[in-house]
C-alpha positions as YAML, in Angstrom:
chain: A
units: angstrom
residues:
- id: 1
  name: MET
  ca: [-9.26, -35.77, -17.57]
- id: 2
  name: ARG
  ca: [-9.95, -34.15, -21.14]
- id: 3
  name: ALA
  ca: [-11.23, -36.11, -24.15]
- id: 4
  name: ILE
  ca: [-8.98, -36.47, -27.22]
- id: 5
  name: ASP
  ca: [-10.90, -36.72, -30.53]
- id: 6
  name: LEU
  ca: [-9.48, -39.30, -32.42]
- id: 7
  name: SER
  ca: [-12.18, -39.60, -34.95]
- id: 8
  name: ASN
  ca: [-10.16, -38.24, -38.05]
- id: 9
  name: THR
  ca: [-7.08, -40.18, -36.96]
- id: 10
  name: THR
  ca: [-5.07, -42.23, -39.74]
- id: 11
  name: TRP
  ca: [-4.25, -45.31, -38.03]
- id: 12
  name: ARG
  ca: [-1.30, -47.74, -38.96]
- id: 13
  name: LYS
  ca: [-1.47, -51.30, -38.69]
- id: 14
  name: SER
  ca: [1.34, -53.43, -37.33]
- id: 15
  name: SER
  ca: [3.60, -54.67, -39.89]
- id: 16
  name: TYR
  ca: [3.46, -58.02, -38.18]
- id: 17
  name: SER
  ca: [-0.50, -58.20, -38.76]
- id: 18
  name: ASN
  ca: [-1.55, -60.03, -41.92]
- id: 19
  name: SER
  ca: [-5.07, -60.71, -43.60]
- id: 20
  name: ASP
  ca: [-6.11, -63.76, -42.05]
- id: 21
  name: GLY
  ca: [-8.04, -61.97, -38.99]
- id: 22
  name: GLY
  ca: [-5.35, -62.62, -36.34]
- id: 23
  name: ASN
  ca: [-4.54, -60.36, -33.48]
- id: 24
  name: CYS
  ca: [-3.82, -56.71, -35.01]
- id: 25
  name: LEU
  ca: [-2.79, -53.75, -33.45]
- id: 26
  name: GLU
  ca: [-3.14, -50.19, -34.84]
- id: 27
  name: VAL
  ca: [-1.23, -47.00, -33.77]
- id: 28
  name: ALA
  ca: [-1.78, -43.62, -34.50]
- id: 29
  name: PRO
  ca: [1.60, -41.51, -33.92]
- id: 30
  name: VAL
  ca: [-0.15, -38.32, -34.21]
- id: 31
  name: LEU
  ca: [0.29, -36.78, -30.91]
- id: 32
  name: SER
  ca: [3.77, -36.02, -29.62]
- id: 33
  name: SER
  ca: [3.43, -36.80, -26.06]
- id: 34
  name: LEU
  ca: [0.82, -39.78, -26.34]
- id: 35
  name: VAL
  ca: [0.36, -42.74, -28.52]
- id: 36
  name: PRO
  ca: [-2.99, -44.26, -29.15]
- id: 37
  name: VAL
  ca: [-3.31, -47.86, -29.87]
- id: 38
  name: ARG
  ca: [-6.41, -49.85, -30.68]
- id: 39
  name: ASP
  ca: [-7.43, -53.44, -31.76]
- id: 40
  name: SER
  ca: [-8.06, -53.60, -35.43]
- id: 41
  name: LYS
  ca: [-10.76, -56.10, -35.40]
- id: 42
  name: ASP
  ca: [-13.01, -53.95, -33.26]
- id: 43
  name: PRO
  ca: [-12.08, -50.07, -33.36]
- id: 44
  name: SER
  ca: [-15.27, -48.98, -32.01]
- id: 45
  name: ARG
  ca: [-14.19, -50.03, -28.76]
- id: 46
  name: GLY
  ca: [-11.88, -47.30, -28.46]
- id: 47
  name: ALA
  ca: [-8.10, -46.57, -28.00]
- id: 48
  name: LEU
  ca: [-5.58, -46.90, -25.44]
- id: 49
  name: LEU
  ca: [-3.25, -43.88, -24.73]
- id: 50
  name: PHE
  ca: [0.33, -44.51, -23.88]
- id: 51
  name: GLU
  ca: [2.96, -42.06, -22.97]
- id: 52
  name: ALA
  ca: [5.18, -41.93, -25.99]
- id: 53
  name: ALA
  ca: [8.48, -42.82, -23.85]
- id: 54
  name: ALA
  ca: [6.68, -45.89, -22.32]
- id: 55
  name: TRP
  ca: [5.47, -46.96, -26.06]
- id: 56
  name: THR
  ca: [8.70, -46.54, -27.10]
- id: 57
  name: ALA
  ca: [10.25, -48.56, -24.25]
- id: 58
  name: PHE
  ca: [7.40, -51.19, -24.80]
- id: 59
  name: VAL
  ca: [8.32, -51.52, -28.66]
- id: 60
  name: ALA
  ca: [12.14, -51.71, -27.72]
- id: 61
  name: GLY
  ca: [11.73, -54.51, -25.38]
- id: 62
  name: VAL
  ca: [9.58, -56.48, -27.91]
- id: 63
  name: ARG
  ca: [12.13, -56.02, -30.85]
- id: 64
  name: ARG
  ca: [14.96, -57.53, -27.88]
...
């Protein structure tokens, strides 16, 4: 498995996040085939990588 360098990535916080320190996700839609997702409260723990199609299906399911 190859390593993916996300050190210069611009992360976007979920629009449902607020400033009171609640549970927040950040995504970085910078890769065409993978979507990195991390915990905004502890970004040093790294990111999970989801296939783009799986992430799109997850988001669609949450919206429904």
